[in-house]
N, C-alpha and C positions, 0 to 999 in steps of 0.2 A: 441551480443555479450556474450561468457557464462559468468554464475557468476560468476564462481572461478576467469575471467579472469576481471570484471567490480571490485572483492571486491583486489585486487592486487591493480588496479588502485586508487581505494579510500583508501586505504592504503597510497600509497604512497604519495598523494594529504593532507591526512593525516598527516602527517611529514614535508609535508611545510608550512601547516599552523601553525603549531608550534610555528613559529618566533616568535618574542616581535614586536610590534608595536609600528613605535613613536608617538612622541606627535603631530608631525606636520606632516599629512599623504597627499598624491597627493589623488586622485578621484581613479584611477585605482586601487590601494590598496585598498581603504573601499572595491570597486564591490567586488576584488579577493577574500578580504575577508571573505563578507557575501557568495558571491560564493561556495566559500570551506568549510564554516558553512554548508549552505546548500543540500551542496554535501557529504559532512560526517551523516548529518542526516538522507538522503535520502537512505547510504549505511550501514545505523543502521536499517533502517526499513525493507530494502530490504533483508538483510541477516533473520530479525527474520519473514519472510516471508517465506522464504524459509523455515528455522524449521519447517513449523506450516504446507505447503503445504504436506513436507516429511513427517512428524509422519502422518497425514491425510491419503496419502496415503497405509503407513504400515500400518495404522485403517480399509480400505479400502482390503489391500488384506485379512487381517487375518476374514474380517465378508465375503466374497469372498467364504472362505475358509471353513468358518461353513454354510454360507447357501447351499453349494452343499451340504456339511456334511447333512445338516437338507433336502434338496430334496431329496437325498437318501433313510434319514431316512422313510419319507414320501412317497415315493413310493413303499418303499416293508410294510409298513405301510399298506395302501392302497389297493395290492396286495392283505395282509394275509387277509383285512377285506373283499376283496370280496370273494374270497378263502373263511374262513370261514365261510361269511354266508352262501355263498352256501351252504355248507356239515350244517348247523345249519339251512334253509330253508327244505332239506330233510330230518333233525331230524324230523320239529316242523310238516311238513307231515304225514312222523311215528308216531308222537304222534296223529295227529291229529285225524289219522286212527285206534290208539290203543285204544285209551279214549271211541270210538264207541263199540268196542272187547270188552272192559276189564274193572272189575270193578274194579283195583287196580288205584282207582283215585288220591288217596297220593301223591302215584309217579309219576304219570304223570304230578302235578302239581307243587312238585318238578323238575322234567324238565323241565318243565317248567319256573319255577321260575329261574333257573341255563344261561337256554340259554337266558331272556331274561338282565341279571344281563351279560354276555358274550359279547352279542348285544352295554349294555352301556357302556360297560369299552374299546370297541374298537371307538366305538362314541366316545370318551373322549377323547383318545390317537389321533385320528385326529385332533379335536377339539383345541389342545395342539400345536402339530406340525402346524399345519394350522397358527395360532395365531401368534408358533416363527416364524417363515418365514415372513409372512403378518409384523413385530417388526423388522427385520434383512431389510427387504427390506425398508421399511420407513426410517433406520438409514442410510442404503447403500448411499440412493438417496441424503440427509441431508448430509452424510458427502464427498459427488458428486460433491452437489452443492456449498458447502465453500471451497473443494480445487478449485473450477473452479472461482470463486468469490480471490480466492487468486492467482490467477497464473494472473489471469490478474489486480491483483494492484501488482504484481513483473514484468510484460511487462509494467508496467505504467509507474514503478519509475526503468526498463531502458530507456527508452525513453526518460525520465525525468534527466539521471545522463548524459545519450548521450550532451542534451540538455546544462548540467549546463558546463560541460568538455569543449566544442566549445565556452560556454561563457568563460571561462577564458581564454582559447586559442584567443578567440579573442581581450580582452582588456590586456591579457599580450601582443600584437603586436600592440595594440593601444599605452602603457604605451614606449616599444621601440622604437616606429616610432619619436613619442611626442619628447624622450630622443636624436636620432637622426637629427630631427628639432633642437632643439636644439642647436646640438653641430656644426650644419652648417650655423645657424643663425649669418647673418652678425653684425660684433661690431659694428653698428650704430643707430641710434635713427630710427625708421621707421616714417614714418611720421602719425601721428593718426586718427583713423576713423570718420567721422562727430558725432557732440554729437549728443545725443539722452538725449529725456527726461525721467528722474527720477523721476517712482512713488513711491510712500510709503504710503503702508494703512494703517502698524502698526496689523498688524492680521495677521495668519496664513492664508496660501489660502488654508489651507484642515485642518481638524479634526487631520491629522495621522503626522501632520508636528509642532513639537514643538520648540520655541523660548526659553525653558530654556535648551535648552543642545543642543549644536555649536560645530562645528568639527572649525579646523581652513585650509584654504586649501592654498596650495603656487600656487602662480599662474606658469605655462609651457607656452615655449614658443607655441606659435599658439594659445593655449586657447580663447576663449570667455567665459564674462561673461554668455550669452546659452548655450555655452557647459558643463559652471561647473555647470548652473541649474540644465539643461539634464542627469548629470550625475550620482547628491544624489537627483533625483525624487524630486526634489522642483519647485518655479517657481522662477522667476528673480526676481519680487518685494519682497518674500522672501527675499531672501540676501539682495535688500538695505534695505529693513526692520531689518536687526538685523546689518547692516552697516551704522549708522546714518552718518560716518565721510565722507561714498563716497561721494564726488563732482562730477565726473566723472564716464561716460561711461566706457571708455578704461583701458583698466586695463597692469601694466607690469612686467616683468619679473619676479617672485619672489618677487612680492608682495603681504602680505598676510592680507585673508577677512575670514569674515565669513559665514560659512553657515548652517543655520539650521539644528538637522536630523529630519530624519522619524520615529515615533511610531511601523512604521508594518513591517521595516526590523533589 
């Protein structure tokens, strides 16, 4: 999926997520709301990552252009250094011969000093350009590494977005199927399932579950206590703990029961 496509899809999901939620909700509605929230957050994170990658790519191109220019300058400087060094060497040899036959030692010393200054300047220029090139190469490596890491995050988020969209579709399908079952269910009292032992511990089954904040769930056709507990991410015992008046494990269509909330959702 292209970046543009999943951003458009995510925008549509955001509009759907803007609907108000009634006080009494079904587990499918809760799941879809959670999935849409996660979808919106992932889309926003991905958009930011895409912008960062584009900025890094632009910086890479700029550095690569600067690096190419420096390499060209360095090549020219090195060629000049070799040419000047060759001529200076010839001059030095001439000075050496001149010193053996001439008495003007002051002139020879001045020429020697000028020669050494030229060589030192050329060496400084070469070292400076080499250092600049090393810095640019290092910056390029860092930026390219960052761009690669960000791209991996984008790929992970794309996979996550696809998974979230699939889960939303699955939950929607389950909600529609439950509604169809309720509409086509015969209007007579079915034989209740065998009674089961209700176990209450009084304590949440996990540190991520709180009894201080509860959902109110309306039982739909075909739902069992096990299905409801699974949908909300809690245990059956958690539901029994917050429903002390529940004396039977069988459920009735339209029955309202309390379900504890998870702190990590």
